[in-house]
C-alpha positions in Angstrom: 9.7 -9.2 5.8 8.3 -6.5 8.0 8.3 -2.7 7.7 7.9 -0.4 10.7 4.9 1.8 10.1 4.4 4.0 13.2 4.4 4.2 16.9 1.1 4.8 18.9 0.0 4.0 22.4 3.5 2.6 23.3 3.3 0.1 20.4 5.3 -0.2 17.3 3.1 -1.2 14.4 4.7 -3.3 11.6 3.3 -4.6 8.3 4.6 -6.7 5.5 4.7 -10.4 4.5 4.9 -13.5 6.6 4.9 -16.9 4.8 3.5 -15.3 1.6 0.6 -13.7 3.5 0.0 -10.0 4.3 0.6 -9.5 8.0 0.1 -6.9 10.8 2.3 -7.0 13.9 2.5 -4.8 16.9 5.1 -4.9 19.6 5.7 -3.1 22.9 8.3 -0.4 22.3 10.0 -0.7 25.7 10.2 -4.6 25.9 10.0 -5.8 22.3 7.2 -8.2 23.3 4.9 -9.0 20.4 1.4 -7.9 21.4 -0.6 -8.6 18.3 -0.1 -10.8 15.2 -2.5 -11.1 12.3 -2.1 -12.7 8.9 -4.5 -12.2 6.0 -4.9 -15.5 4.2 -6.4 -15.7 0.7 -5.6 -17.9 -2.3 -2.9 -15.5 -3.4 0.5 -14.3 -2.3 0.2 -10.9 -0.6 2.4 -8.2 0.8 1.8 -4.8 2.6 4.1 -1.9 1.7 2.5 0.8 3.8 0.3 1.1 6.9 -1.2 4.2 8.5 -3.5 4.9 11.4 -6.8 6.4 10.2 -8.4 9.3 12.1 -11.0 6.8 13.5 -8.3 4.7 15.2 -8.3 1.9 12.7 -5.4 0.9 10.3 -5.3 1.3 6.5 -2.7 -0.9 4.7 -1.7 -0.8 1.1 0.2 -3.4 -0.9 -0.5 -6.2 -3.4 -2.2 -9.4 -4.1 -0.4 -11.8 -6.5 -2.1 -14.7 -8.3 -0.1 -17.2 -10.3 -2.4 -18.9 -12.8 -0.9 -21.5 -15.2 1.1 -19.5 -17.7 -0.2 -16.1 -16.4 0.8 -13.9 -13.4 -1.5 -11.2 -12.3 -0.8 -8.7 -9.5 -3.4 -6.3 -8.2 -2.9 -3.3 -5.8 -4.6 -4.1 -2.5 -5.8 -1.7 0.2 -7.5 -3.0 3.4 -8.9 -1.2 6.5 -8.8 -3.1 9.7 -10.0 -2.4 13.2 -7.5 -2.1 16.2 -7.7 -5.9 16.6 -6.7 -6.4 13.0 -10.1 -7.6 11.8 -11.0 -6.4 8.3 -13.5 -3.6 7.9 -13.2 -3.6 4.1 -10.7 -4.9 1.5 -10.4 -3.7 -2.1 -8.1 -4.4 -5.0 -7.3 -1.9 -7.7 -5.7 -2.3 -11.1 -4.8 -0.5 -14.2 -2.5 -3.0 -16.0 -1.6 -6.6 -15.7 0.9 -6.1 -12.8 0.0 -3.5 -10.1 1.3 -2.7 -6.6 1.2 0.2 -4.2 4.4 2.0 -3.4 3.3 4.7 -1.2 0.2 6.0 0.7 -0.7 8.9 2.9 -3.8 9.4 5.1 -5.6 12.7 4.7 -7.5 14.6 7.4 -11.0 13.6 6.0 -10.2 9.9 6.4 -9.5 9.3 2.8 -6.0 8.4 1.5 -3.9 9.1 -1.6 -1.8 6.3 -2.9 0.8 5.7 -5.6 0.0 2.6 -7.8 2.8 1.3 -9.9 1.9 -0.8 -12.9 3.0 -2.6 -16.1 0.2 -2.4 -18.7 1.1 -5.9 -19.9 2.7 -8.6 -17.9 5.4 -9.1 -20.6 5.9 -5.4 -21.1 9.0 -3.5 -20.1 7.6 -0.1 -19.2 6.7 0.7 -15.6 4.1 3.5 -15.0 2.5 5.1 -12.0 -0.9 6.5 -11.1 -2.1 8.5 -8.2 -5.4 7.2 -6.6 -7.6 8.9 -4.1 -9.5 6.4 -2.0 -12.4 7.2 0.3 -12.5 6.2 4.0 -14.9 3.4 2.8 -12.4 2.1 0.2 -14.2 3.6 -2.9 -12.1 5.0 -5.7 -12.7 8.8 -5.8 -10.3 9.5 -8.7 -7.2 8.2 -10.5 -4.6 10.2 -12.4 -2.1 8.5 -14.6 1.4 9.9 -14.1 3.0 8.2 -17.0 6.5 6.7 -16.6 7.2 8.5 -13.3 7.8 6.1 -10.4 6.3 7.7 -7.3 7.8 6.2 -4.2 6.7 8.5 -1.4 3.7 10.6 -0.5 4.2 13.3 2.1 1.4 15.2 3.8 2.0 19.0 4.2 1.2 21.3 7.1 -1.8 22.8 5.2 -3.6 19.5 4.9 -2.3 18.8 1.3 0.2 16.3 0.1 3.2 16.0 -2.3 4.1 12.8 -4.3 7.8 12.4 -5.0 9.8 9.8 -7.0 11.8 9.6 -10.1 11.3 9.9 -13.9 13.5 8.5 -16.7 15.6 11.2 -18.3 16.4 9.2 -21.4 16.6 5.6 -22.5 19.7 4.9 -20.4 18.1 5.1 -17.0 16.5 7.3 -14.3 17.5 10.8 -13.4 
């Protein structure tokens, strides 16, 4: 499962999951030829939901790491910065609850990013929450704000260098408005 991220230097950059591993692909826009393929193998199942080009020419990807322990599933949000060849510069996991994954991410002019982390406080819980995280260009957590039961699915940068997070919020117990 691949998701188109952006076009740069006549290449379409894609990210997602291949055989249970987070992956990065690039293909030539005019010919469709695959130019680069990289999988990130760990002892977990992984997936990338977002990828952006950083202001230093590298790539920053956000997604999840899933570990299935006997009788226990844990999912951590995962952000990784890689060089143009796909080699990791840094890799970090972030979590608030038992199950965590990134829905959206936006790169900011200073090289940091803001991301929406969805989470379930307990693996067997039924309430889904979101938090906004600001992550430095080096992968350090700068701040996190819990957004409650809002599900933030997109972060958009604005012309003035700011950003807006959008999504949905339950209106009552019957569903989302």
